[in-house]
C-alpha positions in Angstrom: 0.1 0.1 0.1 3.0 2.3 1.0 4.4 2.1 -2.4 1.4 2.4 -4.5 0.4 5.6 -2.6 4.3 7.2 -3.0 4.0 6.4 -6.8 0.7 8.1 -7.0 2.6 10.9 -4.9 5.6 11.2 -7.3 2.9 11.4 -10.5 1.0 14.1 -8.8 4.5 16.0 -7.9 5.4 15.7 -11.5 2.6 17.3 -13.2 1.3 20.8 -13.0 -1.9 20.5 -10.9 -4.5 23.5 -11.8 -5.5 26.0 -9.0 -7.3 29.1 -9.5 -5.4 32.6 -8.6 -2.6 30.6 -7.3 0.8 31.4 -8.7 3.1 28.1 -8.1 6.9 28.7 -8.2 8.9 29.3 -11.1 12.4 29.5 -9.8 15.3 27.5 -11.7 15.9 24.8 -9.1 12.3 24.2 -8.3 11.3 23.7 -12.0 14.4 21.5 -12.5 13.4 19.4 -9.9 9.9 19.0 -11.2 11.4 18.0 -14.5 13.7 15.3 -12.8 10.5 13.9 -11.4 8.8 13.6 -14.5 11.8 11.6 -15.7 12.2 9.2 -13.0 15.5 10.9 -11.7 14.6 11.0 -8.0 18.0 11.1 -6.7 18.5 14.3 -8.7 15.3 15.8 -8.5 15.7 15.8 -4.5 19.3 17.6 -5.1 17.2 20.2 -6.7 14.4 20.9 -4.3 17.2 21.0 -1.5 18.8 23.6 -3.1 15.7 25.5 -3.7 14.8 25.5 0.0 18.1 26.5 1.1 17.4 29.7 -1.7 13.9 30.3 -0.8 12.7 28.8 2.7 9.4 29.6 2.0 8.7 27.3 -0.8 6.4 25.0 0.7 6.2 22.9 -2.6 9.7 22.1 -2.5 9.7 20.9 1.2 6.2 18.6 0.1 8.3 16.9 -2.8 11.2 16.6 -0.5 8.7 14.8 1.9 7.7 12.6 -0.5 11.2 11.6 -1.9 12.6 11.2 1.5 10.0 9.2 2.6 10.4 6.8 -0.5 14.4 6.7 0.8 12.9 5.5 4.4 14.5 8.8 6.0 11.2 9.1 8.2 12.6 11.8 10.2 13.7 14.1 7.5 10.4 13.4 5.5 8.1 14.3 8.8 10.1 17.7 9.5 9.7 18.6 5.7 6.0 17.7 5.5 5.5 19.7 8.9 6.9 22.8 6.8 4.9 22.0 3.7 1.3 21.7 5.2 2.5 25.4 7.2 4.0 26.9 4.1 1.7 26.1 0.9 -0.7 28.7 0.7 -4.4 27.8 2.0 -5.8 29.2 -1.3 -4.0 26.5 -2.9 -6.6 23.6 -1.7 -5.3 20.8 -4.1 -1.8 20.9 -3.3 -2.3 21.8 0.6 -4.6 18.8 0.9 -1.8 16.6 -0.7 0.7 18.0 1.6 -1.8 17.0 4.5 -2.0 13.3 2.6 1.8 13.0 2.4 2.1 13.6 6.0 -0.3 11.0 6.7 1.5 8.4 5.0 4.7 9.2 6.7 2.9 9.0 10.0 1.5 5.7 9.1 5.2 4.8 8.0 5.6 5.6 12.0 2.8 3.4 13.0 1.0 6.3 14.3 -2.4 6.1 13.1 -4.0 8.6 15.4 -2.3 11.6 13.4 -2.1 9.7 9.8 -6.2 9.8 10.1 -6.5 13.2 11.3 -4.3 14.8 8.5 -6.4 12.9 5.9 -9.7 14.0 7.6 -8.0 17.5 7.7 -6.9 16.9 3.9 -10.9 15.6 3.2 -12.2 19.1 4.7 -9.7 21.0 2.2 -10.7 18.9 -0.7 -13.7 16.6 -0.5 -13.9 15.4 -3.7 -10.3 13.7 -3.7 -11.0 10.0 -4.1 -7.4 9.0 -3.0 -7.9 10.4 0.5 -11.3 8.7 1.2 -9.3 5.4 -0.2 -6.5 5.7 2.0 -8.5 6.5 5.4 -10.6 3.6 4.5 -8.1 1.2 4.3 -6.7 2.5 7.6 -10.3 2.1 9.2 -10.1 -1.4 7.6 -6.9 -2.6 9.4 -8.5 -1.0 12.5 -11.4 -3.5 11.9 -13.5 -0.3 12.3 -15.6 -1.4 9.3 -18.5 1.4 9.9 -16.0 4.4 9.2 -14.5 2.2 6.5 -17.4 1.6 5.0 -18.5 5.0 5.0 -15.1 6.1 3.2 -16.0 3.5 0.4 -19.5 4.3 0.1 -18.0 7.9 -0.7 -15.9 6.7 -3.3 -18.9 5.1 -5.1 -20.7 8.6 -4.9 -17.9 10.3 -6.1 -16.7 8.1 -9.4 -19.6 5.4 -9.7 -18.0 3.6 -12.4 -14.8 2.9 -10.4 -14.2 -0.5 -8.8 -12.2 0.8 -5.8 -15.2 1.6 -3.7 -17.4 -1.6 -4.3 -14.2 -3.6 -3.7 -13.8 -2.0 -0.3 -17.2 -2.6 0.4 -17.1 -6.2 -0.6 -13.8 -6.6 1.5 -15.4 -5.4 4.4 -18.5 -7.5 4.4 -16.1 -10.7 3.9 -14.0 -9.8 6.8 -17.4 -9.6 8.6 -18.4 -13.0 7.4 -21.4 -11.5 5.3 -20.4 -14.0 2.6 -23.7 -13.0 0.6 -23.2 -9.4 0.7 -19.8 -9.7 -0.1 -20.6 -11.9 -3.4 -23.4 -9.2 -4.3 -20.7 -6.4 -4.0 -18.0 -8.4 -6.2 -20.7 -9.2 -8.6 -21.3 -5.7 -9.3 -17.6 -5.0 -9.3 -17.2 -7.8 -12.5 -20.0 -6.1 -14.0 -18.2 -2.8 -14.0 -15.2 -4.1 -15.3 -15.3 -7.7 -16.6 -11.5 -7.7 -16.9 -10.4 -6.5 -13.3 -9.1 -9.9 -12.1 -9.4 -8.9 -8.1 -13.1 -9.0 -8.4 -13.1 -12.6 -9.3 -10.6 -13.9 -7.0 -12.4 -12.0 -3.8 -15.5 -13.3 -5.1 -14.1 -16.7 -5.3 -12.8 -16.4 -1.7 -16.4 -15.7 -0.4 -17.9 -18.8 -2.7 -15.3 -20.9 -0.8 -16.5 -19.7 2.6 -20.0 -21.0 1.4 -18.7 -24.4 -0.1 -19.8 -23.4 -3.5 -17.0 -25.0 -5.4 -18.2 -25.1 -8.5 -18.8 -21.2 -8.5 -15.5 -20.6 -6.7 -13.5 -22.5 -9.0 -14.8 -20.8 -12.1 -13.9 -17.6 -10.7 -10.4 -18.8 -10.0 -9.9 -19.6 -13.7 -11.4 -16.5 -14.6 -9.1 -14.5 -12.5 -6.1 -16.2 -13.6 -7.2 -15.9 -17.3 -6.6 -12.1 -16.8 -3.5 -11.9 -15.1 -1.0 -13.7 -12.9 -3.4 -13.0 -9.7 -1.3 -13.9 -6.6 -4.9 -14.2 -4.5 -6.3 -16.6 -6.8 -3.1 -18.8 -6.5 -3.3 -18.7 -3.0 -7.0 -19.8 -2.9 -6.3 -22.6 -5.7 -3.4 -23.6 -3.7 -5.4 -23.7 -0.5 -8.4 -26.0 -1.9 -9.0 -29.4 -1.0 -11.0 -32.2 -2.4 -13.6 -32.4 -4.1 -12.9 -28.4 -5.3 -9.0 -29.4 -6.1 -10.1 -32.1 -8.8 -12.6 -29.7 -10.2 -10.2 -26.7 -10.3 -7.7 -29.0 -12.0 -10.1 -30.2 -14.9 -11.1 -26.7 -15.6 -7.4 -25.4 -15.6 -6.7 -28.5 -18.0 -9.9 -27.5 -20.2 -8.2 -23.8 -20.0 -4.7 -25.1 -21.3 -6.5 -27.1 -24.2 -8.2 -23.9 -25.4 -5.2 -22.0 -25.2 -2.5 -24.5 -26.0 0.3 -21.8 -26.9 0.2 -20.5 -23.5 2.6 -21.7 -21.1 0.9 -20.1 -18.0 -2.2 -23.2 -17.6 0.5 -25.8 -17.5 2.6 -24.0 -15.1 -0.3 -23.6 -13.2 -1.5 -27.1 -13.2 2.2 -28.1 -12.4 2.2 -25.7 -9.5 -1.1 -27.3 -7.9 0.6 -30.7 -8.4 3.6 -29.8 -6.7 2.0 -28.1 -3.8 0.1 -31.2 -3.3 3.1 -33.5 -3.6 2.4 -34.9 -6.8 5.9 -34.5 -7.9 6.0 -36.6 -11.3 2.8 -34.7 -12.4 4.4 -31.5 -11.7 7.3 -32.3 -13.6 5.2 -33.1 -16.6 3.4 -30.1 -16.5 6.5 -27.8 -16.0 8.0 -29.5 -19.0 5.1 -28.9 -21.1 5.2 -25.0 -20.3 9.0 -25.2 -21.2 8.0 -26.9 -24.4 5.8 -23.9 -25.2 8.3 -21.3 -23.9 11.5 -21.9 -22.4 12.1 -20.4 -19.1 14.9 -20.6 -16.3 12.1 -20.3 -13.7 10.3 -23.1 -14.8 14.1 -25.2 -14.9 13.9 -24.2 -11.2 10.4 -25.8 -10.5 11.5 -28.9 -12.1 14.7 -29.0 -10.2 12.8 -28.6 -6.9 10.3 -31.5 -7.8 13.3 -33.7 -8.9 14.9 -32.9 -5.5 11.6 -34.2 -3.5 12.0 -37.2 -5.8 15.4 -37.8 -4.6 16.9 -37.2 -8.3 19.4 -35.0 -7.4 21.4 -35.2 -10.6 18.3 -34.6 -12.6 17.8 -31.6 -10.4 21.3 -30.3 -11.0 20.7 -31.1 -14.8 17.6 -28.5 -14.9 19.4 -25.8 -12.7 22.3 -25.7 -15.1 19.7 -25.6 -18.3 18.5 -22.5 -16.1 22.0 -21.0 -15.6 22.4 -21.6 -19.4 20.1 -19.3 -20.3 20.8 -16.7 -17.7 24.1 -16.8 -15.5 23.0 -14.2 -13.6 20.0 -16.1 -12.0 21.0 -15.9 -8.3 17.8 -18.1 -7.4 19.3 -21.2 -9.8 22.7 -20.6 -8.2 21.1 -20.9 -4.7 19.2 -24.0 -5.5 22.4 -25.3 -7.1 24.6 -24.7 -4.0 21.9 -26.9 -2.0 21.6 -29.6 -4.7 25.6 -29.9 -4.9 25.5 -30.5 -1.3 23.0 -33.1 -1.6 25.3 -34.8 -3.9 28.1 -34.4 -1.1 30.0 -32.0 -3.1 30.3 -29.6 -0.3 33.3 -27.4 -1.6 31.6 -26.7 -5.0 28.2 -25.8 -2.9 30.7 -23.3 -1.2 31.8 -21.7 -4.2 28.2 -21.4 -5.5 27.6 -19.5 -2.2 30.7 -17.4 -2.6 29.4 -16.4 -6.3 25.9 -15.6 -5.1 27.5 -13.4 -1.9 30.1 -11.8 -4.4 26.6 -10.2 -6.3 24.8 -9.7 -3.4 27.4 -8.9 -0.3 24.4 -7.8 1.9 22.6 -11.2 2.0 22.2 -12.5 5.4 21.2 -15.8 4.7 23.6 -16.5 2.0 26.2 -16.0 4.8 24.5 -18.3 7.1 24.3 -21.0 4.6 27.7 -21.2 2.9 28.7 -20.8 7.2 26.9 -24.1 7.8 28.6 -25.6 4.8 31.9 -24.5 6.0 31.0 -26.3 9.3 30.3 -29.5 7.5 33.7 -29.2 5.8 35.3 -28.9 8.7 36.2 -25.2 8.9 34.7 -24.1 12.1 36.4 -20.7 12.0 35.0 -20.1 8.4 31.8 -20.9 9.9 31.9 -18.5 12.7 32.9 -15.8 10.6 29.9 -16.5 8.3 27.5 -16.9 11.2 28.8 -13.4 12.3 28.3 -11.5 9.4 24.6 -13.2 9.0 24.0 -12.0 12.6 25.3 -8.3 11.6 23.1 -8.2 8.7 20.4 -9.7 10.4 20.3 -9.5 14.6 17.0 -11.4 14.9 17.9 -14.6 12.7 18.2 -17.5 15.3 19.8 -20.0 13.0 22.9 -17.7 12.7 23.3 -17.6 16.6 23.1 -21.5 16.8 25.4 -21.7 13.9 27.8 -19.8 15.4 27.3 -21.3 18.8 27.8 -24.8 17.3 31.3 -23.8 15.9 32.2 -22.1 19.2 31.5 -25.4 20.8 33.8 -27.0 18.1 36.7 -24.3 18.6 36.3 -24.7 22.7 34.9 -21.6 23.0 32.1 -22.7 25.5 31.1 -19.1 26.9 30.3 -17.9 23.7 28.9 -21.0 22.6 26.2 -20.6 25.9 25.7 -17.1 25.1 24.9 -17.4 21.1 22.7 -20.8 22.3 20.8 -18.2 24.9 20.3 -15.6 22.4 18.3 -18.4 20.2 16.3 -19.3 23.0 15.2 -15.4 23.6 14.4 -14.9 19.8 12.3 -18.3 19.8 10.5 -17.2 22.9 7.0 -18.9 22.1 5.7 -22.1 19.9 5.0 -20.2 16.9 8.6 -19.0 16.9 10.5 -22.3 17.2 12.2 -23.3 14.5 16.2 -24.6 16.0 15.5 -23.6 19.7 15.4 -27.6 20.6 19.1 -27.6 19.7 20.0 -24.5 21.8 17.7 -26.1 24.8 19.8 -29.4 24.2 23.2 -27.7 24.3 22.5 -25.8 27.5 21.5 -28.9 29.2 17.8 -28.6 29.1 16.9 -31.7 27.6 13.3 -31.7 28.5 12.5 -28.5 27.3 14.3 -29.3 24.0 12.1 -32.2 23.4 9.0 -30.2 24.4 10.0 -27.5 21.7 11.0 -30.5 19.4 7.2 -32.0 20.0 5.9 -28.8 19.2 7.5 -28.0 16.1 6.2 -31.6 14.9 2.8 -31.0 15.8 2.8 -27.6 13.8 3.6 -29.4 10.8 3.5 -33.1 11.2 3.8 -34.0 7.4 7.3 -32.6 7.0 9.8 -35.1 7.0 12.6 -32.8 7.9 10.9 -32.0 11.3 11.5 -36.1 12.3 15.3 -35.6 11.1 15.7 -32.5 13.2 14.1 -34.9 15.9 16.2 -38.1 15.4 19.4 -35.4 15.7 18.2 -34.1 19.0 18.0 -37.4 20.4 21.3 -38.4 19.0 22.8 -35.6 20.8 21.4 -36.6 24.0 22.5 -40.4 23.1 19.0 -41.6 23.4 19.5 -44.4 20.8 16.2 -45.7 20.5 14.0 -42.4 20.1 17.1 -41.2 17.7 16.4 -44.2 15.6 12.7 -43.9 15.7 12.3 -40.8 14.4 15.2 -41.3 11.7 13.1 -44.4 10.5 9.8 -42.0 10.6 11.4 -39.4 8.1 13.2 -41.8 6.1 9.5 -43.5 5.6 8.1 -40.3 4.7 10.5 -40.2 1.7 13.5 -38.3 3.3 16.5 -39.1 0.7 18.9 -36.7 1.6 21.7 -39.8 2.4 24.4 -37.7 1.1 23.4 -35.1 4.3 23.2 -37.8 6.7 26.3 -39.4 5.8 28.2 -35.9 6.5 25.9 -34.8 9.2 27.9 -34.9 12.8 24.7 -35.4 14.5 24.7 -39.0 13.5 27.7 -39.8 14.7 26.4 -41.1 17.8 24.2 -43.7 15.8 26.4 -44.1 13.1 28.4 -47.3 13.8 25.2 -49.0 15.4 23.6 -51.9 13.5 20.2 -50.7 13.6 21.9 -47.3 11.8 23.4 -49.3 8.8 20.2 -51.3 8.5 18.0 -48.5 7.8 20.2 -46.7 5.7 20.9 -49.8 3.4 17.2 -50.5 3.3 15.9 -46.9 2.5 19.1 -46.3 0.1 18.0 -49.2 -1.8 14.5 -48.1 -2.1 15.5 -44.7 -3.3 17.5 -46.0 -6.3 15.9 -44.5 -9.4 13.2 -41.8 -8.8 10.4 -42.1 -6.4 7.0 -41.1 -7.2 4.6 -39.0 -4.7 3.5 -42.5 -3.3 7.0 -43.4 -2.4 7.0 -46.0 -5.4 10.7 -46.2 -7.3 11.0 -45.6 -11.0 13.9 -47.1 -12.7 16.1 -44.1 -14.1 15.9 -43.2 -17.8 18.8 -44.0 -20.0 21.1 -40.8 -21.1 21.6 -41.1 -24.5 24.4 -38.6 -26.9 23.6 -37.7 -30.2 26.2 -36.0 -32.3 25.1 -33.2 -34.7 27.1 -32.1 -37.4 28.1 -28.2 -37.7 29.8 -26.3 -40.3 31.7 -22.7 -39.7 31.1 -19.6 -42.1 32.4 -16.6 -41.1 33.0 -17.7 -37.6 29.2 -18.6 -37.3 28.5 -22.0 -36.5 25.6 -23.3 -38.3 23.4 -26.5 -38.0 20.9 -28.0 -40.5 17.3 -28.3 -39.0 13.7 -28.9 -40.2 10.8 -26.8 -39.6 7.8 -28.0 -39.8 9.6 -30.4 -42.5 11.4 -27.3 -44.3 14.9 -27.8 -44.3 16.9 -25.0 -43.1 20.4 -23.7 -42.1 20.1 -22.0 -38.6 23.1 -20.2 -36.6 23.3 -22.1 -33.4 23.4 -19.2 -30.9 23.7 -20.0 -27.1 22.9 -16.2 -26.4 19.6 -15.8 -28.1 16.1 -16.6 -26.3 14.3 -18.0 -29.2 14.3 -19.3 -32.6 14.5 -16.4 -35.0 13.4 -16.4 -38.5 13.7 -13.5 -41.0 10.7 -12.0 -42.7 11.8 -13.7 -45.8 11.6 -17.5 -44.8 8.3 -16.6 -42.7 6.7 -15.1 -45.6 8.0 -18.4 -47.7 6.8 -20.9 -45.2 3.2 -19.3 -44.8 2.9 -19.0 -48.4 3.9 -22.8 -49.2 1.9 -24.4 -46.3 4.7 -24.9 -43.7 3.1 -22.1 -41.4 -0.6 -21.0 -41.5 -2.6 -18.5 -39.4 -3.4 -20.4 -36.4 0.4 -20.7 -35.8 0.5 -16.6 -35.0 0.6 -16.2 -31.5 1.1 -12.2 -31.1 4.1 -9.9 -30.5 6.8 -9.4 -28.5 9.9 -6.6 -28.4 13.8 -8.0 -29.1 16.8 -6.3 -28.2 19.8 -7.1 -29.8 23.4 -6.6 -28.6 23.5 -2.9 -29.8 20.6 -2.1 -27.6 18.4 -1.8 -31.0 14.7 -2.9 -30.1 12.5 -4.5 -32.9 9.3 -5.7 -32.4 8.7 -9.3 -33.9 5.7 -11.3 -34.5 5.6 -14.5 -32.3 4.7 -17.8 -34.2 4.3 -21.3 -32.9 6.5 -24.1 -34.8 4.6 -27.1 -34.5 8.0 -29.2 -35.1 11.4 -28.8 -35.2 13.8 -31.6 -35.9 17.4 -31.0 -34.7 19.8 -33.8 -35.6 17.0 -36.5 -35.2 15.4 -35.0 -32.0 12.0 -33.9 -32.4 10.7 -30.8 -30.2 7.1 -30.0 -30.8 5.7 -26.3 -30.3 8.5 -24.4 -30.3 8.2 -20.4 -30.0 10.1 -18.7 -32.5 10.0 -14.7 -33.2 9.9 -13.2 -37.0 12.3 -10.1 -37.1 11.1 -7.6 -39.4 14.6 -7.5 -41.3 15.0 -9.6 -44.2 18.8 -9.8 -43.8 18.4 -11.1 -40.3 20.3 -14.6 -39.6 18.4 -17.5 -38.5 19.0 -17.9 -35.2 18.5 -21.3 -33.1 18.1 -19.9 -29.7 17.2 -21.2 -25.8 13.5 -22.2 -26.7 15.3 -24.9 -28.3 18.7 -25.5 -26.9 17.0 -25.1 -23.2 15.2 -28.4 -24.1 17.8 -30.6 -25.9 19.5 -31.6 -22.6 23.5 -31.1 -22.1 25.1 -29.6 -24.9 28.8 -30.1 -25.5 30.7 -28.3 -28.6 33.2 -30.6 -30.0 35.0 -27.9 -32.4 38.0 -30.5 -33.4 35.5 -32.9 -34.8 33.1 -30.3 -35.8 30.0 -31.8 -33.8 27.4 -30.7 -31.1 27.2 -33.5 -28.5 23.4 -33.6 -27.1 23.1 -35.8 -24.0 19.0 -36.0 -23.4 
């Protein structure tokens, strides 16, 4: 809400508001400041406005803009000082700008969590400018958050009177009704919203929530699908994820129908895959995600496929998919973070540390990265390095309890008992209630409070009894207590539930107490054997697929690597370009294919802007290629762009390369080796 409000503020500041009989400043610095705001040069704008008030300390307009920009930078003290001066110095006859100044100060008060003064300023602003919709909307939101629904309703009702054709007032009234569990009233209001604007996704997603409460599953799922057909609607996705049977099956069926109708849109198989993944049906999720990638290859999709393979215990395949993601975008830190964890799962601890180092070089203020790298350093036998990284995490986030535990654990290994105990006590201080428990059980155990450690661990398991990792933690805590029976019982439970990180078990010193026992060895042997291949969501094992390497000849022309392909049966030569995102055709080839039946009107998807290495942007027609044959490998439904440049080369980009598998270039033999 804050970001949205200040975006509006900046827009208001950047335009010349009309006020009768009011002469606004025309000084050089003030006008340059407004010009910089118009061009989104906020830092430069702030400098101009500051210079202006130094030269003209009575310029309330500049103070108002300074307040907005200071608040944007979270400099709330300076923002409040500037806003105070603005409301005092802006002429009272300039009602529009004076009301705006009060609303700016109200937002600063909100950031300072002073709702009393915020409401007072908004009320003053409304008295000055009683027809300003934004002011009622802002105050209505505050009343809603205070659960003062009567006053909130009054403000949203005023919005509907000021602008009957705008949806926001009715949305506010509907949300208030929903919060009071007046589901029928809420549905009527959201009905009206969807009539006012049939393409407003939130009208459908909010109405879906009310239908869910009434257990009207058919209507709810229709609204979820409608919202998602308009945009990537977070509320609709959340509702979809929360559905249980029979509504979930109904929703999946409707999404599959939508996917069939809109076959060239990767949006639908991705959403279906997401729902399967959230319900731990990982193999089905992978199939859907791969279908999304067949339509339009994406590094994000490779990431979620990797997540599913990790859950199935297929770490090699998870790593392959993350490498595919990084082939498309080597700067993608989300993929690197996942890759570090997968490397650890595969026992490559130093490589995992190296990946985290790459991430932290790009993002040196990422506290979690230091904690995670420190944990891997601990595993690798480097407690000093672990302490250093955990300390960095604590500096960046002083309330992150895991970092204190990691540092305390390594202080113990270095013989620094007092420092360790101080860190463990800090963990207990931070996790002072059941809803905050994450690692306090370990801290209590180290402090010798075993009963409390067990109580905390039981509370964590009760909170999420379906998380196999919780039972692994319990096994570790009991092993630290040298309670073999309970440690083995919890270890077996987590393995039964599909915990398959055997490399971690091999490296984890918490398991040292159990490691040489016959029972431990038997458990690990039993579940490792069951984990050969890939497990499906039921735990059943599948044999690993055979890897095949195909060699595709290429030729060199003017330094370019060219390969022979068939597009919808038409033989063509393409430039092999790992930096290109799509298959790219020139207008000449596309026109020939259309005239000779290799393409038809149904293959045209839309348009997209493309930027070349020189920064030049061209708008290309986006088409669907029904079949691309590359070295005997068939790919269906490949997205391609037609560049409106008759001399453009034919590029074979990542929308094909990303789906082929691992690619190696053998320059000596002039072949591409594709392992798939």
